[in-house]
N, CA, C and O of each residue as an XYZ file, in Angstrom:
420
protein
N     -57.256    -26.293     36.890
C     -56.215    -26.471     36.375
C     -54.992    -27.563     37.147
O     -54.489    -27.382     38.255
N     -54.695    -28.770     36.149
C     -54.119    -29.778     37.373
C     -52.628    -29.463     37.012
O     -52.079    -29.121     35.965
N     -52.199    -29.704     38.247
C     -50.349    -29.427     37.891
C     -50.100    -30.923     38.058
O     -50.584    -31.905     38.621
N     -48.772    -30.461     37.021
C     -47.624    -31.968     36.510
C     -46.849    -32.104     37.298
O     -46.168    -31.081     37.368
N     -46.427    -33.126     38.247
C     -45.635    -33.541     38.772
C     -44.286    -34.327     38.381
O     -44.361    -35.418     37.815
N     -43.039    -33.734     38.704
C     -41.840    -34.853     38.294
C     -42.379    -35.728     38.957
O     -43.421    -35.632     39.606
N     -41.184    -37.303     38.733
C     -41.497    -38.035     39.660
C     -40.623    -38.224     40.914
O     -40.343    -39.297     41.447
N     -40.245    -36.999     41.285
C     -39.936    -36.270     42.968
C     -41.113    -35.885     43.229
O     -41.065    -35.532     44.408
N     -42.387    -35.701     42.756
C     -43.128    -34.946     43.127
C     -43.394    -33.523     43.222
O     -44.396    -32.995     43.704
N     -42.104    -32.811     42.567
C     -42.305    -31.279     42.432
C     -43.077    -30.696     41.006
O     -43.250    -31.257     39.924
N     -43.423    -29.462     41.435
C     -44.705    -29.243     40.259
C     -43.284    -29.077     39.380
O     -42.093    -29.048     39.694
N     -44.272    -28.951     37.696
C     -43.195    -28.874     36.661
C     -42.819    -27.216     36.325
O     -43.672    -26.387     36.643
N     -41.867    -26.864     35.846
C     -41.745    -25.640     35.388
C     -42.792    -25.144     34.723
O     -43.099    -23.978     34.974
N     -43.531    -25.850     33.793
C     -44.739    -25.379     33.273
C     -46.178    -24.492     34.035
O     -46.896    -23.554     33.688
N     -46.090    -25.387     35.219
C     -47.058    -24.818     36.028
C     -46.500    -23.754     37.099
O     -47.161    -22.971     37.781
N     -45.186    -23.925     37.065
C     -44.834    -22.431     38.105
C     -44.569    -21.447     37.325
O     -43.632    -21.437     36.528
N     -45.600    -20.291     37.543
C     -45.477    -19.211     37.490
C     -44.058    -18.272     37.845
O     -43.635    -17.452     37.030
N     -43.626    -18.431     38.710
C     -42.023    -18.025     38.815
C     -41.204    -18.386     37.917
O     -40.883    -17.629     37.001
N     -40.797    -19.451     38.031
C     -40.398    -20.388     36.717
C     -40.171    -19.722     35.283
O     -39.239    -19.485     34.514
N     -41.808    -19.524     35.375
C     -42.092    -18.798     33.796
C     -41.215    -17.371     33.766
O     -40.621    -16.842     32.827
N     -41.358    -16.985     35.064
C     -41.250    -15.519     34.810
C     -39.506    -15.542     34.645
O     -39.017    -14.939     33.690
N     -38.802    -16.113     35.415
C     -37.769    -16.340     35.370
C     -36.773    -17.050     34.080
O     -35.575    -17.015     33.800
N     -37.913    -17.651     33.536
C     -37.370    -18.603     32.286
C     -37.489    -17.342     30.864
O     -36.749    -17.279     29.882
N     -38.765    -16.385     31.232
C     -38.470    -15.415     30.579
C     -38.001    -14.272     30.372
O     -38.066    -13.666     29.302
N     -37.445    -13.858     31.473
C     -36.552    -13.209     31.710
C     -34.777    -13.724     31.172
O     -33.955    -12.886     30.803
N     -34.600    -14.625     31.213
C     -33.637    -14.906     30.958
C     -33.238    -15.288     29.308
O     -32.176    -15.077     28.722
N     -34.417    -15.884     28.833
C     -35.061    -15.769     27.411
C     -34.254    -14.231     26.833
O     -33.236    -14.114     26.151
N     -35.082    -13.266     27.361
C     -34.973    -12.073     26.860
C     -33.407    -11.771     27.056
O     -32.776    -11.486     26.038
N     -32.880    -11.803     28.021
C     -31.678    -11.516     28.048
C     -30.436    -12.353     27.480
O     -29.223    -12.145     27.436
N     -31.126    -13.208     27.139
C     -30.210    -14.386     26.029
C     -30.032    -13.401     24.981
O     -28.934    -12.945     24.660
N     -31.169    -13.077     24.445
C     -31.641    -12.656     22.751
C     -31.314    -11.357     22.855
O     -31.163    -10.864     21.738
N     -31.104    -10.427     23.940
C     -30.549     -9.318     23.938
C     -28.678     -9.342     23.910
O     -27.996     -8.629     23.174
N     -28.306    -10.047     24.609
C     -27.104    -10.545     24.536
C     -27.023    -10.812     23.060
O     -26.446     -9.935     22.416
N     -27.482    -11.840     22.398
C     -27.346    -12.389     20.876
C     -27.620    -11.390     20.134
O     -26.798    -11.359     19.219
N     -28.540    -10.350     20.043
C     -28.617     -8.877     19.360
C     -27.210     -8.032     19.319
O     -26.614     -7.670     18.304
N     -26.820     -7.805     20.736
C     -25.674     -7.285     20.657
C     -24.573     -7.867     20.294
O     -23.796     -7.049     19.801
N     -24.036     -9.275     20.335
C     -23.240     -9.518     20.124
C     -23.164     -9.745     18.300
O     -22.105     -9.965     17.712
N     -24.523     -9.633     17.613
C     -24.509     -9.711     16.346
C     -23.781     -8.660     15.864
O     -22.741     -8.806     15.221
N     -24.492     -7.145     16.264
C     -24.395     -5.872     15.929
C     -22.773     -5.638     16.218
O     -21.924     -5.030     15.566
N     -22.709     -6.263     17.281
C     -20.792     -5.966     17.446
C     -20.028     -6.619     16.154
O     -19.030     -6.272     15.523
N     -20.718     -7.454     16.066
C     -19.707     -8.634     15.127
C     -19.673     -7.989     13.517
O     -18.849     -8.046     12.604
N     -20.676     -7.515     13.642
C     -20.990     -6.524     12.631
C     -20.044     -5.701     12.059
O     -19.492     -5.684     10.960
N     -19.946     -4.647     13.601
C     -19.304     -3.396     13.176
C     -17.824     -3.603     13.139
O     -17.018     -2.723     12.838
N     -17.465     -5.090     13.537
C     -15.837     -5.293     13.727
C     -15.732     -5.940     12.509
O     -14.634     -6.022     11.959
N     -16.805     -6.447     11.980
C     -16.592     -7.158     10.578
C     -16.521     -5.597      9.515
O     -15.592     -5.401      8.732
N     -17.119     -5.096      9.612
C     -17.037     -3.940      8.683
C     -16.158     -3.108      8.785
O     -15.834     -2.615      7.705
N     -15.571     -2.701      9.751
C     -14.266     -1.876     10.336
C     -12.863     -2.899      9.668
O     -12.007     -2.356      8.970
N     -12.799     -4.326      9.982
C     -11.538     -4.705      9.403
C     -12.165     -5.135      7.394
O     -11.594     -5.608      6.412
N     -13.250     -4.742      7.613
C     -12.995     -4.821      5.627
C     -12.839     -3.397      5.182
O     -12.479     -3.267      4.012
N     -13.099     -1.956      6.098
C     -12.577     -0.871      5.766
C     -10.649     -0.874      5.815
O      -9.965     -0.224      5.025
N     -10.070     -1.792      6.967
C      -9.027     -1.861      7.305
C      -8.228     -2.516      5.873
O      -7.378     -1.928      5.203
N      -8.796     -3.953      5.629
C      -8.400     -4.246      4.416
C      -8.056     -3.996      3.197
O      -7.236     -4.527      2.448
N      -9.171     -2.646      3.010
C      -9.344     -1.743      1.665
C      -8.115     -0.958      2.099
O      -7.205     -0.983      1.270
N      -7.894     -0.306      3.146
C      -6.742      0.820      3.477
C      -5.402      0.040      2.885
O      -4.598      0.493      2.070
N      -5.392     -1.105      3.448
C      -3.893     -1.826      3.462
C      -4.196     -2.161      1.866
O      -3.450     -3.138      1.809
N      -4.443     -2.117      1.265
C      -4.410     -2.353      0.116
C      -4.321     -1.286     -1.130
O      -3.933     -1.447     -2.287
N      -4.812     -0.175     -0.467
C      -4.804      0.891     -1.257
C      -3.014      1.469     -0.811
O      -2.200      1.792     -1.676
N      -2.737      1.482      0.618
C      -1.404      1.654      0.580
C      -0.480      0.474      0.377
O       0.387      0.619      1.239
N      -0.270     -0.402     -0.179
C       0.277     -1.263     -0.785
C       0.503     -1.151     -2.178
O       1.631     -1.329     -2.638
N      -0.531     -0.856     -2.934
C      -0.206     -0.004     -4.023
C       0.410      1.653     -4.224
O       1.060      2.094     -5.171
N       0.026      2.245     -3.187
C       1.107      3.460     -3.355
C       2.366      3.300     -3.009
O       3.115      4.072     -3.608
N       2.985      2.439     -2.115
C       4.253      1.871     -1.813
C       4.763      1.273     -3.013
O       5.792      1.686     -3.548
N       4.052      0.272     -3.479
C       4.743     -0.051     -4.982
C       4.842      1.017     -6.045
O       5.585      0.875     -7.016
N       4.108      2.062     -5.863
C       4.269      3.203     -6.848
C       5.112      4.258     -6.386
O       5.374      5.275     -7.028
N       5.529      3.968     -5.233
C       6.699      4.706     -4.535
C       7.916      4.320     -4.892
O       8.843      5.077     -5.178
N       7.941      2.812     -4.880
C       9.086      1.814     -4.795
C       9.478      2.311     -6.622
O      10.519      2.686     -7.162
N       8.570      2.159     -6.952
C       8.918      2.633     -9.107
C       9.586      3.910     -9.239
O      10.433      4.145    -10.102
N       9.115      4.874     -8.208
C       9.412      6.381     -8.508
C      10.795      6.264     -7.831
O      11.786      6.704     -8.414
N      10.874      5.779     -6.814
C      12.453      5.579     -6.118
C      13.554      5.130     -6.788
O      14.658      5.668     -6.721
N      13.215      3.886     -7.614
C      14.347      3.269     -8.888
C      14.404      4.139     -9.868
O      15.504      4.287    -10.399
N      13.068      5.062    -10.444
C      13.312      5.951    -11.042
C      14.745      7.198    -10.924
O      15.699      7.468    -11.654
N      14.278      7.664     -9.705
C      14.984      8.479     -9.273
C      16.142      8.287     -9.008
O      16.989      9.145     -9.261
N      16.510      6.865     -8.315
C      18.137      6.273     -8.307
C      18.834      6.629     -9.700
O      19.854      7.294     -9.883
N      17.953      5.966    -10.688
C      18.815      5.763    -11.868
C      19.035      7.367    -12.211
O      20.186      7.791    -12.310
N      18.083      8.108    -12.361
C      18.556     10.021    -12.876
C      19.882      9.686    -12.178
O      20.798      9.564    -12.992
N      20.301      9.473    -10.679
C      21.120     10.300     -9.768
C      22.342      9.751    -10.379
O      23.305     10.481    -10.614
N      22.339      8.438    -10.658
C      23.494      7.519    -11.186
C      23.572      8.591    -13.061
O      24.666      8.903    -13.530
N      22.538      8.869    -13.621
C      22.837      9.344    -14.800
C      23.569     10.399    -13.991
O      24.642      9.910    -13.637
N      23.419     11.787    -13.502
C      23.619     12.921    -13.390
C      25.468     12.602    -12.734
O      26.511     13.228    -12.921
N      25.233     11.670    -12.145
C      26.916     11.613    -11.410
C      27.856     11.254    -12.224
O      29.027     11.480    -11.921
N      27.545     10.667    -13.337
C      28.211     10.183    -14.542
C      28.193     11.527    -15.567
O      29.147     11.773    -16.305
N      27.335     12.117    -15.527
C      27.442     13.415    -16.505
C      28.712     14.179    -15.400
O      29.838     14.270    -15.889
N      28.541     14.614    -14.203
C      29.068     15.529    -13.464
C      30.958     14.578    -13.640
O      31.969     15.218    -13.930
N      30.959     13.457    -13.449
C      32.581     12.732    -13.703
C      32.888     13.370    -14.899
O      33.788     14.210    -14.898
N      32.144     13.044    -16.156
C      32.298     13.733    -17.421
C      32.670     15.216    -17.513
O      33.593     15.664    -18.193
N      31.901     15.864    -16.802
C      32.531     17.409    -17.294
C      33.758     17.920    -16.311
O      34.586     18.782    -16.606
N      33.678     17.198    -15.099
C      35.009     17.560    -14.440
C      36.097     16.965    -15.219
O      37.123     17.635    -15.343
N      36.029     15.804    -15.764
C      37.039     15.418    -16.604
C      37.360     16.086    -17.400
O      38.565     16.238    -17.597
N      36.334     16.801    -18.233
C      36.802     17.981    -19.538
C      37.139     18.925    -18.806
O      38.080     19.530    -19.320
N      36.772     19.417    -17.691
C      37.498     21.086    -16.934
C      38.871     20.530    -16.729
O      39.730     21.010    -17.467
N      39.283     19.543    -15.810
C      40.498     18.902    -15.645
C      41.664     18.952    -17.290
O      42.677     19.551    -17.651
N      40.981     18.211    -17.691
C      41.506     18.533    -19.459
C      42.090     19.839    -19.871
O      43.248     20.109    -20.191
N      40.718     20.811    -19.767
C      41.015     21.571    -20.227
C      42.213     22.534    -19.659
O      43.107     23.075    -20.308
N      42.014     22.573    -18.553
C      42.905     23.063    -17.503
C      44.371     22.995    -17.675
O      45.298     23.805    -17.683
N      44.172     21.259    -17.859
C      45.829     21.269    -17.888
C      46.612     21.539    -19.365
O      47.831     21.520    -19.531
N      45.575     21.795    -20.397
C      46.023     22.276    -21.944
C      46.618     23.272    -21.801
O      47.683     23.527    -22.364
N      45.631     24.477    -20.508
C      46.090     25.796    -20.755
C      47.007     26.109    -19.940
O      47.368     27.286    -19.962
N      47.859     24.899    -18.695
C      48.738     25.431    -17.973
C      49.848     25.411    -18.755
O      50.027     24.470    -19.529
N      50.853     26.578    -18.642
C      51.832     27.109    -19.509
C      51.921     27.455    -20.908
O      52.827     27.309    -21.729
N      50.494     28.062    -21.000
C      50.567     28.592    -22.527
C      50.375     30.271    -21.692
O      50.066     30.570    -20.539
N      50.730     31.108    -22.922
C      50.572     32.587    -22.656
C      49.173     32.822    -22.337
O      48.844     31.638    -22.410
N      48.239     33.337    -22.082
C      47.293     33.898    -22.312
C      46.557     35.004    -23.306
O      45.391     35.240    -23.623
N      47.686     35.484    -23.585
C      47.705     36.385    -24.704
C      47.641     36.164    -26.264
O      47.427     36.893    -27.232
N      47.904     34.917    -26.085
C      48.382     34.340    -27.344
C      47.320     33.685    -27.929
O      46.934     32.815    -27.149
N      46.643     33.701    -28.985
C      45.567     33.378    -29.343
C      46.220     32.112    -29.929
O      45.529     31.273    -30.507
């Protein structure tokens, strides 16, 4: 086997077993880090998709609740109007009875 030398007279990486070993280790570490990063990115992406779905569902529920609140508010206004009318009738009837003899028909 002949050694390749660069212009400075130093053996090339291809012929240096220590350099080859270090390069292999660094390559494995890089690939493992890359796989870990891809896996973690996939997890984050999946979680983000789940959160988006939940936010969408919550938005729909809030929208439905807003409609129900509006309906209830309208019903309460209707009940208040009815109470006011009933109170006015009671006051009118009591006013009409003031000064009358309860025994008269």
